[in-house]
Every structure is written in structure tokens, then in C-alpha cells.
C-alpha positions as CSV (number, residue, x, y, z in Angstrom):
1,S,-0.1,-0.2,-0.1
2,P,1.0,3.5,-0.2
3,Y,1.5,4.0,3.2
4,T,3.8,0.9,3.6
5,L,5.9,2.6,0.8
6,S,6.3,5.5,2.4
7,I,7.2,4.0,5.7
8,M,9.9,1.9,4.1
9,S,11.0,5.2,2.0
10,W,11.6,6.9,5.2
11,V,13.2,3.9,7.0
12,A,15.7,3.8,3.9
13,L,16.4,7.5,4.1
14,I,17.3,7.5,7.7
15,A,19.2,4.0,7.7
16,L,21.1,4.2,4.5
17,P,23.4,7.4,5.6
18,L,23.9,5.6,8.9
19,I,25.2,2.4,6.9
20,L,27.3,4.4,4.6
21,A,28.8,6.3,7.5
22,Y,29.7,3.0,9.3
23,Q,31.1,1.6,6.2
24,G,33.4,4.6,5.5
25,W,34.3,4.6,9.5
26,T,35.7,1.1,9.3
27,Y,37.5,1.6,5.9
28,W,39.1,4.5,7.6
29,V,39.9,2.4,10.9
30,F,41.2,-0.5,8.9
31,R,43.0,1.2,5.9
32,K,46.6,0.5,6.8
33,R,47.9,-2.5,5.3
34,V,49.1,-5.6,7.2
35,T,52.7,-6.7,6.5
36,R,54.4,-9.9,7.7
37,A,56.6,-7.6,10.0
38,H,53.5,-6.4,11.9
39,I,52.1,-10.2,12.3
40,A,55.7,-10.9,13.6
41,E,55.7,-8.2,15.7
42,A,52.2,-9.0,17.4
43,A,53.3,-12.7,17.8
44,H,53.6,-13.9,21.4
């Protein structure tokens, strides 16, 4: 129904920017490449 479509549209308009922001934040946090030297330093 039109009411359901409007609710779904509003939820998408609110959720999509949050999801994209979260994806961007995780990309920024994990942007550095892990090398074998990093793994060797972290080994206990």
C-alpha cells in the first residue's frame, strides 16, 4: 500500500546514510595494510 511504501522510504532515508557512514568509518579505521613484519611483531 502507499502507506507501507512511504514508511519503507523514510526508514531507508534514515538507515542508508548511517550504514554508509559506518562503512566509511570502518574503512578509515582498517585502512593500513598489514604486512608480515606487523604479524611477526604481534606474535607472542
